N, C-alpha and C positions, 0 to 999 in steps of 0.2 A: 679497504676504502669504502665498503658498501654503506656504512653509516653516514659518512660525509657526503657521498653522492646522493643518497636519499634526502639528507638534510638540505642540500643545495636545490634539489628538485622541489622540495617543499617550499623553500623560499621563493623560487621562481613562480610557483603556482599561486603564491599569496603576495606577490610583490606589490599588488595594488593597495594593500593595507599598510605598507611600510611607512612609518611616521604618522599614521592616522590615529587619533584618539577615538576609541569606540567604547561606549559605555558597556560595562560588563565584560570587556575583553582586555587582555594585555596588548600593549602596543608592540608591533613588530619593528625593531630598530632597522633603519636603512643601513646600507653599506657605509662604513667610516663613521658610524654613530653608535652610541650606547644609551642604555636607559639608566638613569640614576636619580637620586632624590635631591631636591634643592631645599635649602633652609631659608634663603632670603630672595625676595623679588624686588628689583629696582626698575622704576619707570623713568625713561628719559624722553625729552622732546626731540624733534628732528635736528636740532642744532647741538645736541649733546649736553643739554642742561638738565640738572636733576629736577624731577617732578615729585616723586614720592618713593617710599620704600615700605615694605611690610615683611613680617615673618611668615613663612609658608607653613600652613598647618600640616602636621605629620600625617593626617589622613588623606591628603591630596596625592594623586597618583604620581608615579615616577615620570620624569620628563626625558625627551630625546635631546642629546647634545652631541655636537661633532667632536671627533677625537682623531688624532693621528695614530699610526700603528704603535708608536712608542708611548704616547700618553695614555692610550687605552689599556696598556699593561704595566703602567708605572708602579713602582713600589716606593722606596725611600728617596731615590735620586730625583732631583728637580726635573720636571718635564711638563710643560704647560699644555692644557687643552686649548683649542683655537678660539673659543667664544665664552661659554659658561664655565666659570672657574671658581676656585676657592679664594677666600679673602687674602690668604697668604700670597697669592699670585697677583691679585688685583691692586692691593695697597702697595705703596712705593717704599715701605720700610725694609723690605727684603731685597737686597741688591743682587741676589742670584735669580730668584723666581720672577720678580716683576719684569725685568727686561725680557725674559723669555716669552712672557705672555704678550707684551707690547710689540715686540719684533714680529712675532708670528701673526698676530692680528693685523698689523700694518701690511705685511706681505700679502695676506689674503685680500685685504681691502683695496690694495693698489693693483692687484692682478686683473686680468680680463674677466675673472670669475667673481669679482666683488659683488656686494649686495648693498642696497640703500641703508640697511639697518646697521651695517658694520661701522661706518664713519662716525655716527653719533656716539657709539659705544667706545670707540677708540679715543675720540676727543675727550670724553668724560673721564676715562681711566687715566689718560695722560695728565688731566687737571689735578689729580692727587687729592681730591676732596671726599673720596668715598667713605672713609672712616668717620669724618666729621658729620657727613650727611646722615649716615646710619645711626650715629649716636644721637643727633638732634631728633631723629624720627623715633627714637626709643627702641630700635631694633637690636642694637648691640650695646654693651657696657664695656668701654675700653678700660684697660688696666692703667696703672700709674704712668706707664710710658706711652699711653695713647694707642696701644695695640689691642686688637680684639682678643677676648679670652678664648674664643673658638676660631682659630685660624683656618680650620678645615670646613667651615660653613660655606656651602656652594651657592653662588649667586646666579639667578636666571634673570634675563633681561626682557623688558618691554620697551618698544620705541613707538611713540604716538606722534601724529601729525604728518605722516608720510602718505596719506591718502590710500592706505592699505586697509583691507577689511580686518585683518588680524594683526594686532600689535605685538603678539607674543612671539618671541624668537624660538620657543621650544615646540611650536606647532606649525611653523611656516614652511610649507613644502618647497617653496622657491628657494628658501635659505638652505634647506637640506641639499637640494640639487646643486646649488652653487658651490657648496663645500665639496661634494662628491667630485664635481668637474675640476675644481681647483686642485684637490689632492691627487687626482688621477694624472693631471697634467704635470704636476710637480714631481711625480715619481715614475713617469713613463719612460724616462731615459735609463733607468736602472736595468741591470742584467736580467735576462729572462731565462726560464727553464720550463721543461714540459710539466704541466700540472697533472698530477695523478688523479685529480678529481674530474675535471672536464676534458682532459686530453688535449689541451691547447697550450701553446707557449705563452707564458705570462710571467710577471715579476713574482718570484717566490716570497711568501710571507716570512719575515725574520722573527716576528713575534705573533703569537696567537692570543685571542681574547681569553680572559679569565672569568671566573664566576658564571660558568655556563649553567650549572644546576645549583643555584644558591642554597637550596635546602640540603645539598650534600656537602658543600664547602664553599664559602664565600669567594675565595681567591683561587680555587682549584682550576687547573688548566688540563684540557684534554690532550693537547699537544704542547710539549715543553722541551726546550733544549738549552738550558742555562748553565750547562757544565763546561765552563771555559777551560778547564784543565784537560778535557778530552777523555776522561775515564769512561764516559758512556759510549762514545762512538769511535774510540781509538782503534785503528786497524781496519775500519770499515769505510769511513768517509773522511774527507779533508775538511769539510764544512758541515755544521750541524744541520742546515736545511736540506742537505742531500739525503738524509734519512727518510724524509717524507716531503717531497717537493709539492707543496700545496700552494697555489697562487694566493696572493693577498685577497683578491675578490672572492674566490671560492671559500677561503677560510672565513671571511666576513659573513658570507651568506649562510654557510653551514652552522657556524656558532650562533649567529643571531636567530636562526630558525630553531635550533635546539633550545636556546634560552626561552624563546617564545612558547614553544610546545610545553616545556616544563611548567611555565607559569600558567598557561591556559588549562592544563590538566590538574593543577592545584596540589594541595598538600596530601590528598588522599593517595597519591602514587608513591609516597615515601614511607619506607618501613625500615626502622633501625638505621637511618642515614643512607639507605640505598633507594634510588629513584627508579621506578619502572614506568617507562613511557610506551605508549601504543598509539599509532596514528596511521592515517592514510595521507600520502603526500598531496593529493588533490583536495583534501579537506572533507572527504566523505565521513559521515558519522561512524565511529568505531567504538564498540564497547570495550571496557578495560579488561585486563587479563587477571586481575587480582580479586575482583568483586564477583557477585553472582551474575550468571547469564540471564536467568529468568527474572524479569522485572515487574511482572504483574503483582499488584497489591492484594489480589484476592487469594486467600489460602485455599488449598485443595486437600482433600483427605483420601482420595482414591488414586492409586497408582496410574490408572488409565487417564484420569483427568490431569495428573501431573505431566505425563508424557505429552498429552495434547496441548497443554499450556506451553511446554518447551517447544513443541513444533510450531505453534503460532508465533512465539518469540523469534524463532529462527527465521520464519518467513518475513517477520517485520524488519529484522535487521537486513535481510537480503534485499528488501525493497529499497533500502537506503545505501547499501554497500554492494555494488555489482560484483558478480563472480570474478570478473577479470581485474577488479581493482586490487591494488597491492596493499598489504598491511605490514608495517614495520614494528617490531617489538624489541625493546632494548632496555638494559639496566645499567645504571651508573653508580659508582661509589668512589668516595674520596678517601684513599688510604692515609693521606696526610692533608694538611691544609692547602698544599700547593699542587697536588697531583690528583687528577680525576681519571678513573679507569672505566673502561667499558667492560662490564662483567658478564653481559649476556647480549646476544644479537641474533635476530632471525627475521627473515622476510617470507611472507606467505601470501598466496592469492586469497582474496576475500572469501571465496567459497570454502577453501580449506580451513582458514582461520575460524570462521563461524561454526563449521562442522565440528572442529575439535573442542571448542568451548561447549557446544551442545552435547557432545559425547561425554565430556567430564560431568556436567550437571545431570545427565541422564543416568549415570552409574554411581556417582558419589552423592547420594541423597538418602533421606530416611525420615519417617514421621516423627515429629516432636511430641512432647508430652500431651499436647492437645490433639494429636492425630494429624496435624498439618504437615505435609511433605515439603521439605526444603533441602537445598544443597548448602552446606556450611561454607562460608567464605574461607579463602586461603588463610587469612589472618586468624580466624577462629580455630582452624585446624592447628596452626602453629602454637597459638596460645594454650590450647587444651593439651597439646603434647609436651610443651617445654616451658610453659609459663609458671610463675609462682602466684599463689593466691594473695590478692591485696583487697581486703574487704569482700565485696561480692563479685570481684572481677579477677581475671588472670592476666598477668603482664609478663612478657618475655624480654630477657636482656637483649639490648640492641644488637650485640655481636652475634647472638644466636638467631635472632629474628630475621635479619637480612639474609643470612645464609640459607635458612630453611624456607623463607619465602621464595628465594630464587630456585631452590630445588623443586618446589611445587609449581612455580610458573613453568619450569621446563617440563614437568610431568604433564601439565595441562596443555601447553602449546605444542610440545614435541611428541606427545603421546608416549612418553616414557612411563615405565612401570612405577607405581607408587612405592616409595622406599619402605623396606621392611622394618627398619629401625624406628621410623616414625609411627608406623602401625603398632609396633610392639610397645612404644612409649604410651600411646593412647590406651591400649588394652591394660597395661599395668596400672595406670591411673584410674581407669574405670573399675578395676578390680580392688581398689583401695578406697572405698567410699568414705570411710571415717576421716580421711585426711583433708576433706573439703567440706565447705558449707553446702547445704542442700541444693541451692540454686546453681552453684558452680559444679557440683557433682552431676547434676542433671544435664548440664551443657556438655560436660566431658563425655558422659555416656552416650548422648545423642550423636556427638561428633565421632566417637569411636565406632559406632554402628555404621554410620555413613561411610567412613573410611574403610571399614572391613568389607562393606559391599563393593566398594571400588577396587579394593585390593584383590579380592577373589575374582572379580570380573577381569582384571588385568592379567592375572596368572592363568586362570582356567576358562575364561569366557563364561563363567557361571553367574547367572543372574539370580540373586537372592530375593525371594519374595518379601515384600514389605508388609505382608499380612501374615498373621499367625498360621503356621502349618503344623497342626498337631501330629500328623503322621510322618513328619520328616525323619528319614533314617540317618540321624546324626546324634551320636551319644551325647556330645557336649551341648548341643542344642536342646536336647530333652532334659538334661540336668539343669540348664539355665531356666527352662520352664518350671522345673520343680522348685528352684530357688525363689522364683517370683511368687509361687503359690504359698510357700512357707512364710515368706515375708508378709503377704497380704492377710493370712490368717491372723497373725499377731496384731497387725495394724487395725484390723476390724474390731479389736477389743479396746482400743485406745479411746480416751476422751478427746474432744476436739482440740484441746490445748496441750496435748501430750507431746513432749519434745524428745522423748527417749527413742533410740534407734532399736528396731527389732533384732532378735538374735540372728536372723538370717543375714542382716547387713553386717553385724558385728563379727560374724564368723565367715564372711564372704572370702577372705584371703585363704582361710583353711579349706573352705568348700572348693576352691579352684584346684587345690593340690590333692585333696582326698575327699572327693564329692560324696561317696556313699557313707563314709565315716561321719562327715559333718552333717549330712542330711539326717542320719539316724539320731544324732545328738539333738539337733534342732527339733525333730519331730517328737522326741521324748519330752522336751520342755513344753511343746505345744499341747501334748496330751495331758500333761500334769496341770498346766496353769492357764491355758488359753482356749482350747476346744470347749471345755465345760462352760465358758462364758458366752459362747455363741448360741444363737437360736438354732433349734434342731434342724431346720431346713438348710440354713447356711452351713452348719457343721457337716451335714450330709453332702452338700454341694462340694465343699473343699475336699472331703475325704474321697469322694468319687473322682475329683480332678487329680488328686495325688495318685490314686489307684490306676487311672488311665495312663498317667505319665510313667509310672513304674512299670506298667505293662510294656511300654515302648522300650524302656531301658533294659528290661530283661530279654529283649530280642538280641542283645549283644552278649558276647561270651562273658562268663563270670570274671575272668581275669582282667577285663577292661573296666569293670564297674568303679574301682577305686583308683584308677590311674588319673594323673593330672588332666584337667580339661583343656581342650583347644579353645582359641579365642572366640569361636562361634557360639559359645555358651552365652555371650553377652547379647547376641541377637535373639536367642530363644528367651532369655530372661526379659529383655525389653518388650518383645511382642506379646509374651504371655501376661506381663504386668499390664500392658495397655489393654488387653482383652478383659482383664479382671476389673479394670477401671472404666469399663464400657458404660454407656448411659444407664441411669438407674432403672428405667423402665424394663430393660432387658433383664437386669438382675432380679427385679421384683418378680417377674414371671418365673425365673429359675428357682427362686426361693420358695415360691408357692408350690411349685412342682415337687421340690424335695421335702417341703413341709408335709405334703400329702403322703409321700413315701414313708416319712418318719412316723406318721400316725399309724 
């Protein structure tokens, strides 16, 4: 019950916002209310006479309307909302729906918890002129029987002339409070049970709200028990609610808070239909678990600068999120249109949460093609490992995306080791460059190197240098360096508009399996067709680089030279290639030096 308890705590901490319209924010629905969209607005005077009507623009925000426990979760069976309702309930042509609405509104209006705006609305609806008034106003076009073509169009009310500041029923706080008191009094005599959320005896909820995470499933419920034949709970309970005795009020608070949180955090938290929410119940600012931790816009090229930027970011977040503040991380998914499941849940102290995000970005990072050090987002990692190329982008199937995103969220938040299969998928793709467009290939290679750095840190606490280390005692690393030099030699002979791939790239998959054999073949082709086309100084520079790398490789036993390479060759390849594409001034000095030697 941790999730619902934290959701109730969140509601209580933000109860002052319940029912308030705030620009740039989702409205937090009060207890016994929901948020929905209205299509029609009708204005009445204090005597219940029609004043005007208009169609509500689709861009207008959702409104707050009162609902009963039954109407809030209604499906096909008739069940009326207490105030704002569909035309099918407001017009008198439906002998089942219309009386339900009128009787319920009359009961509320006549109770001690009535409100001045209720009587004019009740009088008008009883008059039976709503369809004619809407037709004359041009809001609806009735069919040949005089009925609206869209019976599900929801009407919201304005009542003018009551000497109230706000004529709108969907923003009137006093009206919200009146219904909450009315509905509480109407149901307080029902049997009570111990609520597992707040630990107090109260009326158990028989139905729970739907559509908690609309982006996962519009009608999906987190708690549901509509199995009337008893197959779900047979042998365990005599009544469905006994499986989870959650009071009506606690259920309302928890579900309204979760819906509000999901809307506030927006669409960026949904991947493949699975929503990832991260929040502090007291409303302290919390960074997300799926995006980058470091938020500075200034790129850095030095590892020490990157670590300092991360440290400053950590201190910035700590200033807004105290160490003792709690952070809730959860993931939701709808397996069907009616069932919402909690697929991940964790609670952390603010200090632990921030430290874990910091630790991830400190180890899962790498310089990009421009030398700027970044940590790839979780979405980029998944797309590079499992996505299919679509133009210049990679896109992952939703079923794969949501599973892999949750695995990475768990790695990041729970400090779990990075999955070996994900690392291997990236290495295989980075080793097959011809399968992808150059821009996509570059993103895969960068992501693979960042993940490899994280992978080896998780396993061996080994921190791989993000700068070239020519003397590193790693056979695969040295062969990766060699591959980069062989590639650069051929590219230096290309014209600016040359689109052909060098032999080193075309033979990379062979190079991974038989490095010495492939390197010898590539070098023969360079000697025959490409070295002669280079300037003497440049040719001497590259031959010296190859000689130095081979000197490092020969430090290993002969039997290892032609064995398949480990995935660390990608790091050697990437860093050596970056060094070869260093600023032109540096290469000009080196060329002049080797020109002098060649002479």
